[in-house]
C-alpha positions as CSV (number, residue, x, y, z in Angstrom):
1,M,-18.1,-16.8,-1.4
2,T,-18.3,-19.7,1.4
3,G,-15.7,-21.2,2.3
4,E,-15.3,-23.2,-1.1
5,I,-12.1,-22.1,-2.6
6,R,-12.5,-20.8,-6.5
7,K,-10.2,-22.2,-9.2
8,A,-7.6,-19.7,-10.7
9,T,-6.5,-19.0,-13.5
10,T,-2.9,-17.6,-14.8
11,P,-3.9,-14.0,-16.0
12,K,-2.1,-12.6,-18.7
13,T,-0.1,-9.7,-17.7
14,V,3.4,-8.2,-17.4
15,A,4.3,-11.2,-14.7
16,S,2.9,-13.9,-17.1
17,S,6.4,-13.7,-19.3
18,I,8.2,-15.6,-16.6
19,G,6.5,-18.8,-17.2
20,S,6.0,-22.3,-15.4
21,L,7.2,-21.8,-11.8
22,K,7.7,-25.4,-11.7
23,G,11.3,-26.7,-10.3
24,M,12.4,-23.7,-10.1
25,N,15.8,-23.2,-8.2
26,K,16.7,-21.0,-5.6
27,Q,18.3,-18.0,-8.7
28,Q,14.8,-18.9,-10.5
29,I,12.7,-18.0,-7.5
30,L,13.9,-15.1,-6.5
31,S,14.3,-13.8,-10.2
32,S,11.3,-14.1,-10.5
33,I,10.0,-12.0,-7.6
34,L,12.3,-9.1,-8.4
35,E,10.8,-9.6,-12.1
36,I,7.8,-8.7,-10.4
37,G,8.2,-6.0,-8.5
38,V,5.8,-6.3,-5.8
39,V,6.1,-8.6,-2.7
40,P,2.3,-8.4,-1.1
41,V,2.8,-8.7,2.6
42,V,-0.8,-10.8,3.1
43,R,-2.0,-10.3,7.0
44,T,-5.1,-10.9,7.4
45,S,-7.4,-12.6,10.3
46,S,-8.0,-15.7,9.2
47,A,-6.8,-18.0,6.8
48,E,-9.8,-18.1,4.9
49,S,-9.5,-14.8,3.9
50,A,-5.4,-14.8,3.5
51,I,-6.6,-17.4,0.8
52,R,-9.0,-15.2,-0.7
53,S,-6.6,-12.2,-0.7
54,I,-4.1,-14.0,-2.4
55,E,-7.1,-15.2,-5.2
56,A,-7.6,-11.8,-5.5
57,L,-4.4,-10.4,-5.9
58,H,-3.4,-13.9,-8.1
59,R,-6.0,-12.5,-10.6
60,G,-4.7,-8.9,-11.1
61,G,-1.9,-10.2,-11.9
62,I,0.8,-10.3,-8.8
63,R,2.0,-14.5,-8.7
64,S,3.8,-13.5,-5.6
65,A,2.3,-13.4,-1.9
66,E,4.1,-13.4,1.4
67,I,1.2,-15.4,3.9
68,T,2.9,-14.3,7.7
69,M,3.2,-16.3,10.3
70,T,1.1,-13.5,12.3
71,V,-2.4,-15.1,10.4
72,P,-4.0,-17.8,12.5
73,G,-3.9,-20.8,10.7
74,A,-0.5,-19.4,8.2
75,I,0.3,-23.2,7.4
76,H,-2.9,-24.5,6.4
77,A,-3.7,-21.0,4.2
78,L,0.5,-22.0,2.8
79,E,-1.0,-25.4,2.1
80,K,-4.0,-24.6,0.5
81,I,-2.8,-21.6,-2.1
82,A,0.2,-24.5,-2.8
83,D,-2.2,-26.7,-4.1
84,Q,-4.9,-24.5,-5.8
85,F,-1.9,-22.1,-7.6
86,G,0.6,-24.7,-7.5
87,D,3.2,-23.5,-10.1
88,S,1.3,-20.6,-11.1
89,I,2.1,-18.4,-8.1
90,V,6.0,-17.9,-6.1
91,L,4.2,-18.4,-2.3
92,G,6.4,-17.1,0.9
93,A,6.2,-17.2,4.2
94,G,6.9,-13.8,6.4
95,T,8.0,-12.8,9.7
96,V,9.9,-15.8,10.0
97,L,11.7,-15.7,13.3
98,D,13.4,-19.3,13.4
99,P,14.8,-21.8,11.6
100,E,12.1,-24.8,12.7
101,T,8.9,-22.7,11.6
102,A,11.4,-21.9,8.2
103,R,11.5,-26.2,7.8
104,I,7.8,-26.2,8.5
105,C,6.4,-23.5,6.4
106,M,8.8,-25.2,4.1
107,L,7.0,-28.2,3.8
108,A,3.7,-26.5,3.7
109,G,5.0,-24.9,0.5
110,A,6.4,-22.0,0.8
111,Q,9.5,-21.0,-1.7
112,F,10.5,-18.4,-0.1
113,F,11.1,-16.7,3.9
114,V,11.1,-13.2,5.0
115,T,11.6,-12.2,8.2
116,P,11.3,-8.8,10.6
117,S,14.4,-9.4,12.6
118,L,17.7,-10.4,12.0
119,N,18.4,-14.1,12.5
120,L,21.8,-15.4,11.3
121,K,20.5,-19.3,12.1
122,T,17.1,-18.5,9.8
123,I,19.4,-17.5,6.7
124,E,22.0,-20.6,7.5
125,A,18.6,-23.3,7.4
126,A,17.3,-21.1,4.3
127,N,20.2,-21.2,2.2
128,R,21.1,-24.9,3.5
129,Y,17.9,-26.0,1.4
130,S,18.7,-23.5,-1.4
131,K,15.0,-21.3,-0.3
132,P,15.8,-17.3,-1.2
133,I,15.3,-15.5,2.2
134,M,14.7,-11.8,2.8
135,P,15.5,-11.1,6.1
136,G,14.8,-8.0,8.3
137,A,17.1,-5.7,8.7
138,L,17.4,-1.3,9.9
139,T,20.8,-0.2,10.2
140,P,23.8,0.3,7.6
141,T,25.5,-2.8,10.1
142,E,22.4,-4.6,10.4
143,V,22.0,-4.5,6.3
144,V,25.5,-5.3,5.7
145,T,25.9,-8.7,8.5
146,A,22.4,-10.1,6.6
147,W,23.8,-9.7,3.2
148,E,27.3,-10.9,4.0
149,A,25.2,-14.0,5.6
150,G,23.9,-15.4,2.8
151,A,20.8,-12.7,2.2
152,D,19.3,-13.1,-1.2
153,A,18.1,-9.6,-0.5
154,V,17.5,-7.1,2.3
155,K,13.5,-6.2,3.5
156,V,14.1,-2.9,5.3
157,F,12.0,-2.6,8.0
158,P,10.6,-0.6,8.7
159,C,11.5,2.0,6.3
160,S,8.8,4.7,7.0
161,A,10.1,5.2,10.2
162,V,13.4,6.0,8.8
163,G,13.1,8.6,5.8
164,G,11.2,5.9,3.2
165,A,12.7,6.1,-0.1
166,K,15.5,8.9,1.0
167,Y,16.8,6.0,3.3
168,I,16.8,3.0,0.7
169,K,19.2,6.1,-1.8
170,A,21.1,6.9,1.8
171,L,22.0,3.3,2.1
172,K,22.2,2.6,-2.1
173,G,24.9,4.7,-2.0
174,P,27.6,2.7,-0.1
175,F,25.9,-0.9,-0.2
176,P,24.8,-0.5,-4.4
177,Q,26.0,-4.5,-4.8
178,I,22.9,-5.3,-2.4
179,E,19.3,-5.5,-3.1
180,M,16.9,-4.4,-1.4
181,I,13.0,-4.2,-0.8
182,P,11.6,-1.9,1.6
183,T,8.8,-2.8,3.6
184,G,7.0,-0.2,5.6
185,G,5.4,3.1,3.8
186,V,5.1,1.5,0.2
187,N,1.8,2.3,-1.3
188,L,0.3,3.9,-4.4
189,D,2.1,7.0,-4.4
190,T,5.3,6.4,-2.9
191,A,6.2,3.0,-4.9
192,A,7.6,4.7,-7.7
193,D,10.4,6.7,-5.4
194,F,11.2,3.5,-3.7
195,L,12.1,1.5,-6.8
196,K,13.8,5.1,-8.7
197,A,15.6,5.0,-4.9
198,G,17.5,2.1,-6.3
199,A,14.9,-0.5,-4.2
200,C,14.6,-4.0,-6.3
201,A,11.5,-4.4,-5.7
202,V,8.7,-3.1,-3.2
203,A,7.1,-5.3,0.2
204,V,3.3,-3.2,0.3
205,G,1.2,-4.9,3.1
206,G,-1.9,-3.3,4.4
207,E,-1.7,-0.7,1.6
208,L,-2.9,-3.6,-0.4
209,I,-4.2,-5.8,1.6
210,D,-6.6,-4.0,3.8
211,A,-9.0,-5.3,7.2
212,E,-11.4,-2.4,6.6
213,T,-12.1,-4.1,2.6
214,I,-11.8,-7.5,4.0
215,K,-14.6,-6.8,6.3
216,A,-16.8,-5.6,3.8
217,G,-16.2,-9.0,1.4
218,K,-14.5,-6.5,-1.6
219,Y,-12.1,-8.7,-2.6
220,D,-12.2,-7.8,-6.1
221,V,-10.8,-4.4,-4.8
222,F,-7.1,-6.0,-4.1
223,E,-7.7,-7.3,-8.0
224,E,-8.1,-3.4,-9.4
225,R,-5.4,-2.5,-7.1
226,A,-2.7,-5.2,-8.0
227,R,-3.5,-3.9,-11.7
228,Q,-2.0,-0.4,-10.4
229,Y,1.0,-1.3,-8.7
230,L,2.1,-3.3,-11.5
231,E,1.7,-0.8,-13.7
232,I,3.7,1.0,-11.5
233,V,6.1,-0.9,-11.6
234,R,6.1,-1.5,-15.1
235,K,6.0,2.5,-16.3
236,T,9.1,3.6,-13.5
237,R,11.1,0.7,-15.0
238,E,10.4,2.0,-18.2
239,E,11.7,5.0,-17.3
240,L,14.9,4.4,-15.8
241,K,16.1,1.9,-18.1
242,S,15.1,5.2,-20.7
243,K,17.2,7.3,-18.2
244,A,20.5,4.6,-18.1
245,A,19.8,4.6,-21.9
246,A,20.2,8.5,-21.9
247,G,23.7,8.4,-20.3
């Protein structure tokens, strides 16, 4: 494929039960993200590769994606994806550092925001416009501060640096009411562990969308990985549900 963007069709997947995303309010957007269970962190070297990566993820069944502001032409990519997929995807902006950037991303089509660090003004801006926000936090104090400031879920980052799934489990002990999405160290081998530890969803970056595969032009690899992650979420949640029912 050259610069032309393919028109993708909505796949029949685990996430297809979400239905139309058009006109959803804040809670419905958040619920859709959590139902899918996987938040792809699309951090590529160009807007075109970001778009093609999201196309592949969508074909694989993941109807949500976060385009980071570190992608050259990220706003252009947001606009293209929003226009191409319309109400068949929940589109987010990542690495949002301030409320001004959040507003620009919103106008480009972003429906939710993710930050790498805790910025209370950005949380305030997202709440003002009734958009879900997942601010980055690491320590217990930061996690609670983010939640009390109005975070819809807390991005625990970089989770792998402080124990991975074990750290999520440790945080969920005193903070069972706080929704947590670990970022860093999530891959096909560890995703289930994070969910079992109490994560409401997992965010996956380079283990899902990697530079070498993009360089080789093998975007179908991302499609297959998307299916694998969705299957892990499905199986793990079924296991947890059965365990809870058994008491």
